[in-house]
KOLMAR-213006 format. One record per residue: x, y, z of N, C-alpha, C in turn. Coordinates in pm, whole numbers. Layout:
<pts>
- n.u,n.v,n.w,ca.u,ca.v,ca.w,c.u,c.v,c.w
- X,Y,Z,X,Y,Z,X,Y,Z
...
</pts>
This chain:
<pts>
- n.u,n.v,n.w,ca.u,ca.v,ca.w,c.u,c.v,c.w
- -5042,1612,1098,-5161,1593,1099,-5115,1522,1253
- -5240,1515,1327,-5221,1450,1492,-5376,1330,1464
- -5309,1255,1557,-5436,1203,1619,-5466,1148,1735
- -5571,1066,1795,-5584,1111,1989,-5573,924,1986
- -5502,874,2098,-5457,760,2125,-5565,728,2254
- -5598,601,2286,-5655,527,2330,-5647,596,2488
- -5578,656,2516,-5513,691,2621,-5606,811,2669
- -5630,894,2541,-5705,1098,2510,-5553,1121,2513
- -5447,1074,2483,-5312,1178,2442,-5319,1200,2328
- -5326,1352,2274,-5241,1364,2103,-5099,1328,2079
- -5063,1221,1985,-4991,1224,1924,-4947,1316,1755
- -4832,1300,1758,-4807,1360,1611,-4807,1267,1534
- -4835,1213,1392,-4858,1125,1281,-4929,1089,1187
- -4882,1017,1120,-5008,953,1000,-5122,895,1060
- -5254,875,1032,-5340,806,1089,-5314,708,1012
- -5291,647,862,-5268,530,807,-5151,474,779
- -5152,434,951,-4988,348,958,-5022,188,934
- -5116,117,925,-5119,-24,949,-5113,-99,1012
- -5042,-20,1166,-5013,-93,1315,-5154,-142,1398
- -5158,-256,1436,-5271,-262,1543,-5166,-269,1653
- -5230,-249,1842,-5195,-256,1899,-5252,-423,1946
- -5185,-487,2031,-5224,-643,2047,-5205,-642,2206
- -5355,-664,2251,-5335,-718,2396,-5295,-863,2405
- -5237,-901,2562,-5236,-1010,2579,-5288,-1014,2725
- -5382,-1140,2766,-5425,-1132,2874,-5281,-1260,2968
- -5272,-1192,3146,-5207,-1306,3207,-5329,-1308,3272
- -5276,-1491,3383,-5373,-1498,3429,-5564,-1557,3462
- -5586,-1565,3534,-5718,-1579,3541,-5846,-1487,3617
- -5960,-1476,3620,-6024,-1420,3662,-6121,-1553,3759
- -6118,-1551,3884,-6219,-1635,3904,-6297,-1597,3954
- -6446,-1643,3951,-6587,-1591,3972,-6665,-1696,4024
- -6762,-1652,4115,-6835,-1781,4173,-6976,-1836,4066
- -6958,-1955,4040,-7042,-2028,3926,-7146,-1999,3957
- -7211,-1987,4068,-7341,-1944,4167,-7394,-1813,4103
- -7287,-1701,4150,-7365,-1525,4170,-7275,-1441,4066
- -7157,-1531,4033,-7075,-1449,3889,-6970,-1341,3975
- -6938,-1311,4111,-6893,-1254,4195,-6771,-1274,4177
- -6680,-1182,4126,-6502,-1205,4123,-6462,-1214,4263
- -6365,-1387,4270,-6360,-1423,4388,-6220,-1419,4406
- -6113,-1397,4539,-5987,-1393,4527,-5902,-1507,4552
- -5818,-1559,4545,-5756,-1688,4560,-5776,-1733,4710
- -5767,-1851,4710,-5772,-1963,4843,-5912,-1921,4857
- -6004,-1848,4787,-6163,-1830,4869,-6207,-1972,4838
- -6283,-2046,4968,-6373,-2149,4998,-6512,-2155,4936
- -6561,-1987,4919,-6689,-1994,5026,-6744,-1818,4957
- -6802,-1819,4900,-6804,-1710,4788,-6880,-1579,4900
- -6772,-1484,4952,-6880,-1373,5007,-7001,-1340,4951
- -7034,-1318,4879,-7170,-1270,4805,-7245,-1363,4879
- -7281,-1503,4790,-7395,-1528,4828,-7389,-1685,4900
- -7215,-1758,4928,-7211,-1780,5061,-7217,-1962,4997
- -7226,-1958,4822,-7161,-2022,4799,-7067,-2092,4792
- -7035,-2231,4798,-6946,-2317,4852,-6875,-2380,4741
- -6713,-2289,4681,-6637,-2248,4634,-6551,-2408,4512
- -6557,-2503,4494,-6468,-2613,4518,-6382,-2640,4385
- -6253,-2659,4313,-6164,-2715,4217,-6059,-2810,4219
- -6100,-2828,4135,-5988,-2980,4133,-5875,-2975,4000
- -5883,-2830,3998,-5781,-2837,3872,-5608,-2835,3978
- -5552,-2914,3930,-5354,-2941,3973,-5314,-2868,3866
- -5228,-2783,3887,-5101,-2765,3810,-5019,-2910,3753
- -5060,-2888,3589,-4978,-3029,3488,-4799,-3048,3542
- -4760,-2872,3626,-4634,-2849,3629,-4560,-2952,3695
- -4677,-2880,3852,-4617,-2957,3951,-4687,-3122,3935
- -4788,-3161,3846,-4836,-3332,3884,-4665,-3394,3791
- -4633,-3320,3687,-4481,-3396,3612,-4386,-3400,3724
- -4406,-3259,3833,-4300,-3313,3888,-4268,-3405,4020
- -4393,-3457,4074,-4405,-3532,4183,-4400,-3656,4093
- -4411,-3625,4017,-4438,-3824,3922,-4293,-3829,3876
- -4226,-3762,3855,-4067,-3771,3820,-4027,-3767,3954
- -4028,-3702,4041,-3975,-3715,4236,-4006,-3854,4223
- -4144,-3942,4219,-4151,-4072,4263,-4036,-4153,4164
- -4066,-4178,4060,-3990,-4296,3981,-3836,-4247,4047
- -3772,-4111,4075,-3615,-4097,4120,-3601,-4203,4243
- -3755,-4102,4288,-3733,-4205,4461,-3691,-4349,4452
- -3783,-4415,4344,-3811,-4588,4359,-3664,-4645,4285
- -3603,-4564,4229,-3477,-4600,4161,-3360,-4583,4316
- -3382,-4531,4393,-3296,-4461,4502,-3332,-4545,4613
- -3432,-4648,4623,-3452,-4737,4682,-3385,-4842,4657
- -3407,-4890,4532,-3344,-5002,4501,-3235,-5053,4429
- -3136,-4872,4421,-3006,-4870,4500,-2925,-4924,4629
- -3038,-4853,4727,-3039,-4870,4902,-3078,-5005,4939
- -3141,-5102,4849,-3134,-5245,4902,-3008,-5353,4831
- -2958,-5303,4724,-2867,-5335,4637,-2701,-5283,4676
- -2710,-5155,4809,-2609,-5170,4880,-2567,-5182,4990
- -2479,-5247,5038,-2488,-5286,5170,-2350,-5173,5228
- -2331,-5111,5302,-2274,-5050,5376,-2234,-5053,5588
- -2085,-5018,5598,-2106,-5067,5781,-2100,-5200,5827
- -2163,-5177,5886,-2249,-5295,6000,-2333,-5406,5888
- -2395,-5338,5781,-2485,-5467,5749,-2382,-5563,5652
- -2260,-5537,5588,-2189,-5556,5516,-2039,-5679,5583
- -2061,-5631,5725,-1967,-5707,5768,-2013,-5823,5815
- -1892,-5966,5857,-1920,-6076,5908,-1920,-6083,6018
- -1968,-6189,6112,-2004,-6208,6235,-1850,-6130,6317
- -1717,-6227,6283,-1632,-6205,6351,-1596,-6060,6327
- -1577,-5981,6212,-1564,-5850,6231,-1664,-5748,6343
- -1794,-5786,6312,-1913,-5724,6404,-1878,-5744,6640
- -1807,-5894,6601,-1775,-5940,6746,-1651,-5773,6786
- -1600,-5822,6658,-1423,-5770,6726,-1515,-5621,6716
- -1605,-5572,6619,-1585,-5397,6641,-1699,-5387,6764
- -1801,-5483,6840,-1800,-5470,6983,-1747,-5415,7116
- -1623,-5525,7083,-1554,-5548,7213,-1471,-5447,7185
- -1405,-5405,7039,-1312,-5268,7032,-1440,-5163,7144
- -1586,-5132,7097,-1615,-5043,7172,-1657,-5070,7303
- -1648,-5150,7336,-1662,-5207,7494,-1577,-5174,7545
- -1402,-5196,7500,-1333,-5127,7561,-1243,-4964,7544
- -1324,-4905,7467,-1288,-4813,7456,-1444,-4715,7461
- -1502,-4735,7522,-1604,-4654,7608,-1680,-4545,7497
- -1663,-4700,7369,-1786,-4644,7215,-1713,-4554,7145
- -1608,-4534,7134,-1557,-4381,7087,-1545,-4374,6918
- -1509,-4533,6906,-1542,-4571,6785,-1645,-4537,6679
- -1773,-4592,6764,-1914,-4599,6733,-1969,-4416,6701
- -1905,-4360,6804,-1932,-4211,6830,-1889,-4164,6726
- -1752,-4215,6703,-1663,-4105,6592,-1691,-4125,6437
- -1798,-4278,6428,-1864,-4306,6275,-1985,-4221,6295
- -2113,-4207,6385,-2171,-4118,6409,-2148,-4006,6366
- -2048,-3930,6415,-2068,-3788,6367,-1995,-3767,6255
- -1861,-3806,6216,-1783,-3822,6089,-1977,-3839,5984
- -2033,-3947,5991,-2153,-3994,5903,-2233,-3839,5852
- -2256,-3801,6025,-2401,-3673,5987,-2293,-3529,5943
- -2169,-3524,5960,-2121,-3396,5900,-2109,-3461,5754
- -2030,-3594,5678,-2143,-3595,5575,-2264,-3562,5470
- -2304,-3584,5588,-2469,-3561,5519,-2478,-3377,5469
- -2381,-3322,5520,-2396,-3152,5401,-2307,-3154,5325
- -2283,-3272,5272,-2161,-3306,5157,-2215,-3359,5042
- -2249,-3304,4921,-2310,-3349,4834,-2198,-3469,4743
- -2089,-3430,4732,-2028,-3586,4678,-1973,-3678,4720
- -2043,-3750,4841,-2123,-3864,4853,-2243,-3901,4794
- -2298,-3814,4745,-2474,-3877,4666,-2435,-4000,4548
- -2528,-4062,4519,-2549,-4110,4409,-2562,-4076,4292
- -2587,-4145,4143,-2619,-4064,4073,-2749,-4011,4006
- -2841,-4138,4126,-3027,-4071,4103,-3009,-3944,4217
- -2979,-3958,4350,-2924,-3917,4397,-2949,-3785,4366
- -2812,-3750,4304,-2787,-3627,4237,-2937,-3529,4143
- -2968,-3665,4063,-3043,-3630,3941,-3197,-3532,4029
- -3204,-3618,4209,-3324,-3612,4271,-3242,-3404,4303
- -3154,-3397,4350,-3119,-3281,4407,-3173,-3173,4313
- -3074,-3231,4221,-3121,-3121,4053,-3244,-3087,4077
- -3320,-3191,4049,-3455,-3147,4025,-3528,-3047,4129
- -3495,-3082,4252,-3523,-3019,4351,-3500,-2856,4340
- -3433,-2877,4375,-3361,-2724,4327,-3375,-2595,4194
- -3423,-2674,4102,-3405,-2643,3971,-3550,-2638,3982
- -3645,-2709,3980,-3797,-2706,3934,-3799,-2538,3980
- -3896,-2495,3829,-3952,-2351,3893,-4105,-2377,3903
- -4167,-2328,4008,-4297,-2329,4048,-4366,-2207,3982
- -4514,-2217,3914,-4581,-2141,3893,-4619,-2039,3926
- -4668,-1929,3875,-4647,-1784,3948,-4786,-1775,4024
- -4890,-1853,4013,-5026,-1786,4034,-5009,-1812,4215
- -5059,-1802,4294,-5080,-1834,4420,-5141,-1961,4470
- -5244,-2004,4398,-5268,-2173,4420,-5121,-2222,4410
- -5112,-2281,4307,-4933,-2333,4280,-4874,-2295,4384
- -4810,-2189,4420,-4705,-2162,4544,-4761,-2182,4626
- -4867,-2215,4670,-4932,-2248,4803,-4901,-2395,4823
- -4974,-2494,4716,-4949,-2653,4687,-4840,-2702,4688
- -4769,-2612,4637,-4552,-2644,4613,-4532,-2623,4770
- -4508,-2520,4810,-4501,-2528,4954,-4513,-2627,5039
- -4662,-2632,5088,-4711,-2736,5129,-4621,-2831,5127
- -4633,-2892,5011,-4596,-3036,4975,-4404,-3063,5037
- -4371,-2896,4959,-4210,-2895,5032,-4176,-2903,5137
- -4271,-2850,5264,-4286,-2834,5374,-4281,-3036,5432
- -4389,-3034,5347,-4412,-3204,5412,-4326,-3248,5405
- -4233,-3285,5286,-4137,-3366,5283,-4018,-3300,5386
- -4013,-3183,5386,-3887,-3151,5464,-3923,-3206,5674
- -4066,-3172,5687,-4059,-3215,5789,-4102,-3362,5835
- -4065,-3476,5720,-4087,-3618,5784,-4058,-3632,5903
- -4078,-3745,5973,-4039,-3793,6055,-3888,-3922,6053
- -3790,-3899,6089,-3673,-3984,6041,-3609,-4001,6157
- -3511,-4102,6138,-3426,-4185,6289,-3274,-4061,6287
- -3274,-4053,6414,-3216,-3944,6459,-3068,-3988,6374
- -2998,-4144,6340,-2898,-4172,6286,-2902,-4165,6141
- -3039,-4179,6085,-3014,-4141,5924,-2982,-4017,5873
- -2853,-4010,5841,-2783,-3934,5795,-2835,-3835,5696
- -2881,-3924,5553,-2921,-3889,5508,-3046,-3850,5490
- -3133,-3807,5527,-3259,-3799,5638,-3223,-3625,5648
- -3100,-3661,5668,-3071,-3502,5746,-3049,-3378,5601
- -2953,-3461,5523,-2930,-3398,5397,-3056,-3393,5322
- -3116,-3421,5326,-3236,-3375,5233,-3360,-3302,5335
- -3363,-3330,5421,-3380,-3218,5527,-3362,-3054,5410
- -3182,-3051,5434,-3198,-2927,5427,-3213,-2915,5248
- -3209,-3010,5168,-3230,-2969,5043,-3413,-2933,5041
- -3426,-2978,5097,-3626,-2936,5069,-3626,-2841,5169
- -3597,-2743,5234,-3587,-2677,5364,-3528,-2566,5267
- -3438,-2544,5175,-3407,-2438,5101,-3520,-2415,4936
- -3539,-2505,4948,-3635,-2528,4851,-3752,-2439,4902
- -3823,-2426,5007,-3906,-2362,5119,-3848,-2204,5106
- -3723,-2190,5094,-3703,-2089,5161,-3675,-1989,5022
- -3690,-2084,4878,-3684,-2020,4753,-3846,-1992,4718
- -3913,-2048,4770,-4041,-2000,4708,-4089,-1888,4750
- -4092,-1884,4949,-4105,-1792,4971,-4085,-1674,4894
- -3872,-1657,4921,-3872,-1541,4852,-3949,-1519,4727
- -3933,-1598,4609,-4043,-1582,4489,-4212,-1533,4549
- -4281,-1617,4616,-4376,-1591,4628,-4409,-1417,4716
- -4296,-1389,4777,-4317,-1276,4885,-4270,-1121,4803
- -4240,-1215,4668,-4173,-1039,4538,-4324,-1069,4487
- -4380,-1195,4423,-4494,-1138,4342,-4625,-1106,4495
- -4640,-1126,4521,-4772,-1055,4622,-4715,-988,4756
- -4647,-907,4695,-4611,-789,4757,-4710,-750,4911
- -4824,-694,4793,-4979,-657,4914,-5017,-722,4921
- -5018,-849,4924,-5125,-916,4964,-5126,-984,5127
- -5159,-881,5223,-5154,-888,5331,-5139,-1033,5405
- -5208,-1144,5382,-5297,-1233,5440,-5197,-1340,5411
- -5148,-1333,5261,-5095,-1378,5244,-4914,-1422,5259
- -4886,-1247,5290,-4765,-1210,5310,-4687,-1250,5418
- -4786,-1212,5557,-4836,-1311,5694,-4783,-1418,5730
- -4880,-1511,5631,-4870,-1667,5617,-4711,-1720,5565
- -4606,-1568,5471,-4536,-1675,5394,-4465,-1625,5477
- -4457,-1487,5594,-4342,-1473,5723,-4326,-1617,5824
- -4476,-1629,5788,-4445,-1711,5935,-4389,-1895,5893
- -4377,-1893,5740,-4310,-2038,5680,-4173,-1966,5698
- -4130,-1805,5630,-3982,-1815,5647,-3913,-1814,5775
- -4012,-1777,5873,-3943,-1822,5983,-3897,-1962,6076
- -3997,-2016,5986,-4006,-2193,6051,-3841,-2244,6002
- -3879,-2220,5833,-3727,-2225,5782,-3609,-2149,5807
- -3584,-2049,5847,-3467,-2000,5907,-3442,-2087,6037
- -3561,-2086,6154,-3487,-2161,6246,-3455,-2348,6220
- -3507,-2409,6133,-3434,-2562,6086,-3315,-2530,6034
- -3296,-2446,5969,-3106,-2403,5888,-3044,-2339,6005
- -3109,-2305,6119,-2999,-2228,6232,-3031,-2371,6333
- -3088,-2492,6331,-3076,-2580,6381,-2980,-2611,6331
- -2984,-2693,6203,-2877,-2787,6140,-2765,-2703,6145
- -2734,-2653,6144,-2601,-2524,6135,-2509,-2560,6342
- -2688,-2531,6409,-2609,-2557,6510,-2556,-2699,6541
- -2641,-2775,6532,-2630,-2948,6572,-2486,-2971,6462
- -2445,-2957,6334,-2307,-2925,6270,-2213,-2873,6367
- -2201,-2751,6423,-2110,-2756,6512,-2091,-2819,6660
- -2212,-2850,6662,-2268,-3005,6804,-2093,-3090,6750
- -2157,-3123,6617,-2121,-3281,6614,-1918,-3211,6563
- -1930,-3143,6498,-1779,-3093,6544,-1710,-3066,6705
- -1775,-2950,6708,-1733,-2972,6883,-1686,-3104,6928
- -1786,-3236,6940,-1774,-3381,6993,-1635,-3420,6898
- -1629,-3422,6828,-1497,-3419,6721,-1346,-3393,6803
- -1339,-3269,6796,-1247,-3194,6900,-1240,-3233,7009
- -1318,-3235,7088,-1357,-3269,7193,-1289,-3466,7233
- -1344,-3473,7108,-1277,-3668,7124,-1166,-3679,7092
- -1088,-3493,6988,-901,-3586,6942,-863,-3518,7059
- -902,-3389,7141,-814,-3359,7266,-834,-3432,7373
- -960,-3436,7397,-956,-3550,7522,-980,-3691,7527
- -983,-3749,7434,-916,-3869,7438,-784,-3921,7483
- -707,-3836,7453,-510,-3866,7507,-582,-3813,7593
- -599,-3693,7663,-607,-3688,7816,-656,-3809,7921
- -804,-3835,7856,-859,-3885,7873,-772,-4077,7961
- -720,-4126,7881,-648,-4236,7857,-502,-4141,8003
- -477,-4065,7991,-349,-4027,8036,-389,-4053,8211
- -521,-3949,8188,-578,-3922,8369,-608,-4098,8416
- -651,-4205,8317,-701,-4366,8389,-576,-4415,8410
- -450,-4374,8338,-317,-4433,8329,-232,-4426,8461
- -279,-4288,8494,-251,-4241,8605,-335,-4270,8758
- -435,-4220,8736,-560,-4319,8860,-530,-4449,8871
- -453,-4514,8739,-444,-4685,8755,-329,-4690,8816
- -217,-4607,8791,-57,-4656,8861,-116,-4557,9025
- -170,-4523,9071,-200,-4451,9124,-258,-4540,9285
- -307,-4613,9226,-381,-4729,9292,-246,-4870,9307
- -159,-4901,9238,-45,-4965,9283,34,-4951,9355
- 34,-4982,9507,165,-5016,9586,279,-4953,9596
- 321,-4829,9587,447,-4808,9605,518,-4875,9650
- 533,-4936,9798,621,-5016,9879,565,-5164,9901
- 620,-5246,9917,604,-5347,10000,733,-5475,10046
- 673,-5522,10186,788,-5570,10236,693,-5759,10139
- 824,-5809,10179,833,-5995,10159,926,-6080,10269
- 870,-6170,10303,946,-6228,10367,1033,-6327,10343
- 1157,-6414,10404,1230,-6491,10331,1199,-6598,10232
- 1132,-6615,10353,994,-6745,10247,944,-6694,10160
- 900,-6607,10107,811,-6548,10017,902,-6509,9845
- 1027,-6561,9894,1155,-6541,9791,1252,-6643,9742
- 1180,-6718,9592,1272,-6829,9594,1345,-6828,9454
- 1480,-6920,9509,1579,-6898,9406,1586,-6935,9283
- 1604,-6918,9180,1556,-7096,9078,1644,-7077,8963
- 1688,-7149,8921,1779,-7175,8748,1946,-7235,8796
- 2034,-7163,8802,2148,-7206,8785,2179,-7189,8953
- 2167,-7119,8972,2179,-7032,9124,2087,-7131,9243
- 1987,-7179,9241,1911,-7224,9271,1988,-7301,9432
- 2043,-7428,9417,2099,-7447,9472,2250,-7425,9607
- 2260,-7299,9562,2342,-7281,9607,2336,-7116,9701
- 2233,-7051,9656,2222,-6936,9747,2062,-6961,9778
- 2068,-6858,9908,1853,-6820,9955,1889,-6677,10009
- 1775,-6620,10041,1750,-6515,10116,1727,-6482,10245
- 1786,-6432,10326,1762,-6347,10450,1750,-6259,10509
- 1615,-6285,10524,1572,-6137,10633,1456,-6118,10517
- 1396,-5974,10540,1306,-5967,10518,1335,-5859,10377
- 1221,-5847,10283,1304,-5787,10174,1194,-5716,10116
- 1255,-5575,10071,1169,-5480,10008,1160,-5435,9874
- 1066,-5436,9869,1031,-5367,9717,973,-5274,9628
- 1037,-5172,9587,981,-5009,9589,987,-5005,9448
- 819,-4943,9418,831,-4918,9278,856,-4761,9239
- 876,-4701,9116,886,-4580,9086,786,-4544,8983
- 701,-4473,8990,585,-4461,8856,647,-4406,8799
- 781,-4290,8807,805,-4196,8744,871,-4276,8612
- 1002,-4363,8688,1074,-4430,8563,1028,-4565,8538
- 913,-4637,8602,823,-4759,8603,954,-4858,8606
- 1047,-4848,8729,1085,-4985,8738,1037,-4968,8915
- 1115,-5070,8918,1098,-5151,9097,1204,-5210,9112
- 1244,-5157,9244,1410,-5183,9287,1349,-5280,9407
- 1424,-5414,9400,1454,-5564,9517,1559,-5472,9600
- 1543,-5454,9748,1635,-5463,9839,1649,-5550,9910
- 1769,-5684,9913,1768,-5782,9995,1871,-5841,10056
- 1865,-5966,10093,2008,-6021,10120,2019,-6130,10108
- 2171,-6171,10035,2149,-6313,9960,2270,-6385,10053
- 2259,-6492,10084,2408,-6573,10160,2378,-6681,10047
- 2556,-6720,10059,2597,-6879,9991,2568,-6970,10106
- 2466,-7058,10017,2451,-7226,10089,2559,-7317,10131
- 2655,-7283,9957,2780,-7299,9946,2834,-7289,9829
- 2971,-7366,9800,3064,-7284,9720,3032,-7326,9645
- 3040,-7210,9498,2942,-7257,9336,3085,-7266,9264
- 3130,-7211,9314,3275,-7194,9213,3379,-7296,9184
- 3336,-7416,9245,3391,-7550,9221,3349,-7621,9119
- 3167,-7600,9134,3135,-7656,8994,3122,-7618,8911
- 3157,-7446,8907,3159,-7397,8772,3262,-7422,8701
- 3426,-7421,8829,3545,-7468,8748,3594,-7588,8686
- 3512,-7694,8743,3489,-7857,8664,3423,-7826,8535
- 3332,-7765,8529,3299,-7788,8418,3290,-7686,8298
- 3401,-7655,8341,3521,-7521,8244,3602,-7639,8240
- 3648,-7711,8299,3770,-7800,8266,3728,-7936,8212
- 3611,-7967,8192,3580,-8022,8162,3597,-8010,7949
- 3500,-7899,7960,3502,-7806,7806,3676,-7809,7747
- 3756,-7754,7853,3864,-7734,7813,3947,-7874,7740
- 3938,-7956,7868,3977,-8128,7807,3913,-8207,7691
- 3829,-8104,7622,3677,-8190,7507,3793,-8075,7414
- 3759,-7958,7390,3861,-7887,7312,4011,-7887,7298
- 4099,-7971,7415,4226,-7976,7370,4318,-7850,7384
- 4252,-7713,7526,4264,-7640,7549,4343,-7629,7679
- 4503,-7508,7680,4568,-7501,7785,4467,-7369,7895
- 4418,-7452,8013,4347,-7235,8059,4454,-7183,8080
- 4592,-7201,8076,4700,-7108,8048,4628,-6991,7968
- 4624,-7056,7886,4589,-6935,7662,4488,-6963,7697
- 4388,-6958,7810,4258,-6909,7782,4213,-6807,7897
- 4163,-6660,7851,4081,-6519,7959,3919,-6639,7969
- 3924,-6657,8054,3764,-6717,8162,3684,-6625,8215
- 3599,-6598,8142,3489,-6448,8183,3323,-6468,8142
- 3251,-6428,8250,3150,-6420,8257,3069,-6341,8066
- 3002,-6419,8027,2936,-6350,7899,2869,-6204,7904
- 2894,-6165,7833,2933,-5996,7854,2751,-5983,7834
- 2647,-6054,7745,2544,-6052,7775,2437,-6126,7754
- 2495,-6273,7762,2435,-6381,7762,2392,-6448,7919
- 2413,-6354,7987,2368,-6445,8145,2248,-6356,8144
- 2150,-6408,8220,1993,-6318,8270,1986,-6369,8408
- 1987,-6281,8463,1942,-6241,8625,1831,-6154,8617
- 1644,-6237,8660,1541,-6179,8631,1461,-6234,8767
- 1360,-6089,8783,1287,-6119,8892,1136,-6093,8833
- 1063,-6259,8860,946,-6268,8806,923,-6253,8636
- 1049,-6281,8577,1087,-6253,8393,1126,-6126,8411
- 1099,-6022,8467,1184,-5899,8429,1323,-5892,8496
- 1400,-5853,8337,1544,-5862,8346,1596,-5763,8428
- 1703,-5799,8523,1737,-5697,8633,1875,-5640,8563
- 1878,-5503,8626,1984,-5408,8539,2107,-5444,8588
- 2249,-5438,8515,2355,-5446,8543,2341,-5595,8588
- 2300,-5711,8513,2293,-5788,8590,2441,-5934,8546
- 2539,-5895,8490,2653,-5925,8541,2717,-5902,8616
- 2738,-5752,8654,2827,-5706,8770,2773,-5766,8913
- 2615,-5812,8884,2545,-5832,9063,2566,-6026,9056
- 2552,-6047,8906,2626,-6197,8923,2768,-6214,9003
- 2870,-6131,8940,2978,-6212,8973,2998,-6127,9146
- 2932,-6017,9143,2933,-5972,9269,2903,-6097,9356
- 2782,-6189,9338,2724,-6305,9418,2852,-6394,9407
- 2895,-6436,9260,2941,-6550,9259,3057,-6547,9341
- 3122,-6440,9430,3244,-6427,9467,3233,-6473,9595
- 3124,-6534,9678,3066,-6564,9836,3053,-6643,9831
- 3194,-6689,9969,3157,-6805,9995,3040,-6877,10084
- 3053,-7046,10102,2970,-7043,10211,2953,-7017,10340
- 2824,-6970,10353,2793,-6889,10483,2836,-6717,10493
- 2896,-6672,10347,2940,-6529,10339,2713,-6491,10337
- 2705,-6332,10340,2605,-6257,10272,2665,-6123,10192
- 2555,-6122,10140,2544,-5969,10076,2480,-5927,10053
- 2454,-5788,10119,2326,-5695,10012,2341,-5689,9907
- 2247,-5675,9867,2179,-5673,9671,2090,-5618,9680
- 2114,-5466,9527,2012,-5403,9551,1971,-5404,9383
- 1869,-5499,9373,1822,-5549,9261,1749,-5413,9187
- 1771,-5399,9012,1656,-5273,8997,1605,-5375,8913
- 1534,-5362,8819,1449,-5369,8687,1369,-5304,8649
- 1310,-5285,8499,1195,-5253,8451,1096,-5353,8472
- 968,-5313,8465,846,-5333,8432,792,-5323,8274
- 699,-5424,8206,675,-5351,8061,568,-5276,8071
- 510,-5281,8212,366,-5227,8225,307,-5196,8275
- 201,-5143,8338,133,-5117,8479,85,-5244,8526
- 39,-5327,8381,-41,-5421,8437,65,-5552,8544
- 191,-5507,8434,229,-5629,8553,329,-5570,8663
- 307,-5433,8672,368,-5360,8778,246,-5408,8909
- 140,-5382,8871,45,-5405,8991,30,-5550,9014
- 69,-5659,8887,78,-5788,8957,190,-5830,9025
- 317,-5754,9047,408,-5810,9060,429,-5736,9222
- 398,-5611,9264,365,-5531,9347,203,-5597,9438
- 172,-5677,9362,19,-5790,9445,43,-5896,9487
- 175,-5936,9425,203,-6115,9449,252,-6118,9605
- 193,-6232,9627,274,-6309,9759,439,-6358,9743
- 444,-6429,9635,591,-6497,9542,650,-6393,9501
- 796,-6416,9496,898,-6370,9407,1001,-6451,9364
- 1000,-6477,9218,1085,-6582,9185,1259,-6472,9108
- 1386,-6541,9198,1482,-6463,9165,1537,-6562,9038
- 1592,-6569,8942,1608,-6672,8849,1764,-6650,8812
- 1844,-6690,8766,1988,-6705,8708,2075,-6819,8647
- 2078,-6734,8551,2115,-6828,8428,2263,-6780,8358
- 2358,-6870,8364,2529,-6854,8367,2538,-6876,8255
- 2657,-6755,8169,2703,-6818,8034,2828,-6758,8068
- 2918,-6868,8043,3066,-6821,8028,3151,-6766,7868
- 3189,-6689,7853,3286,-6714,7701,3476,-6707,7743
- 3531,-6810,7665,3624,-6895,7671,3711,-6850,7579
- 3751,-6780,7592,3906,-6690,7483,4031,-6766,7475
- 4069,-6812,7360,4190,-6906,7375,4287,-6833,7273
- 4356,-6752,7312,4492,-6632,7250,4532,-6685,7133
- 4584,-6824,7224,4679,-6910,7155,4619,-6962,7012
- 4497,-7062,7007,4418,-7050,6896,4332,-6945,6805
- 4353,-6862,6848,4290,-6721,6829,4138,-6728,6856
- 4081,-6832,6887,3919,-6910,6895,3864,-6872,6998
- 3734,-6852,6987,3620,-6838,7118,3497,-6927,7127
- 3463,-6926,7264,3364,-7064,7287,3295,-6991,7383
- 3135,-6986,7395,3022,-6943,7495,2993,-7075,7581
- 3032,-7091,7681,2979,-7210,7755,2878,-7168,7873
- 2769,-7236,7868,2629,-7234,7907,2634,-7388,8077
- 2683,-7313,8215,2699,-7333,8316,2584,-7406,8344
- 2562,-7572,8356,2420,-7656,8356,2421,-7657,8571
</pts>
């Protein structure tokens, strides 16, 4: 037994199968309400009679999406109003300190904060709970398949992406990326659904090019910010090194001081003076200053030292013959403007040997703490040489030792 189907092709089988073919209609046929002409999507004026076609229909899915998006936006705004970070949460003291720090470091801390904040805008782990819900809603929302809804949602997403924002609003940068990705997703879907609609495809291609441009710009900005960080990390030490070298080169390498410009203070004040001009030499590599000078004994200092030692021995009831008396190996001081002279014990011993009227050339080498001290020393018109004497007295008979500071 043969039967003929609706398509005209005869097939073998029983005519009494009890089966019925079910037809399902997909989509809508749009017709002009005035003349009944079938209209394409986005047709605003009937091509047959010129009647203006209007529609107040908005997809329920899109209405639901915008309502949920608005509710989440209000929750996020409330979170931001209750959360204070960075500058807003700081006290006045911390703010003043931060401003001073930026002034002294060419705003490098502020620049690094902006750069790292921008780079964090590409990451999602810093989002709040509501922000994550908003992101998931945008990414996972399924746009209806008809052309009107696709166009409406694409324009909505584009408007969200293209909102004006501050250059330093890093969250805005993040949402630009989210909405731009959604635009690309819609464009890909529409391109597959309406591949034969040339005018619509042309519009989609324009939007696709714009979305790609924004993505490339974001990637370029991220690379630029990363480059700033790298340059900052690598270049910042170099900047300070160069700055230090420039400041060191400005420090005079040599200076001549007259005898009246140098004063001897401390325990040596009444016994010695500087004769002739003195020379200061600054070694910027070793960070040392060398003073080449000449000292003259005004009167003998040794009798005064012996008097104080004898008085000490009398109090202790020690015999001088049982003791060894030397300058203390560590506690003596010989400084120039507060900076300790190297080999100060040997230098003091050489000075103390001078008799009245005798002179001796001296080379005093001392290390300055920093370039500011060096610049201050090499620019000063006066230098102070200070000497403090301390002896150590060892009694071998008593097996004891004492330190004596000469006054």
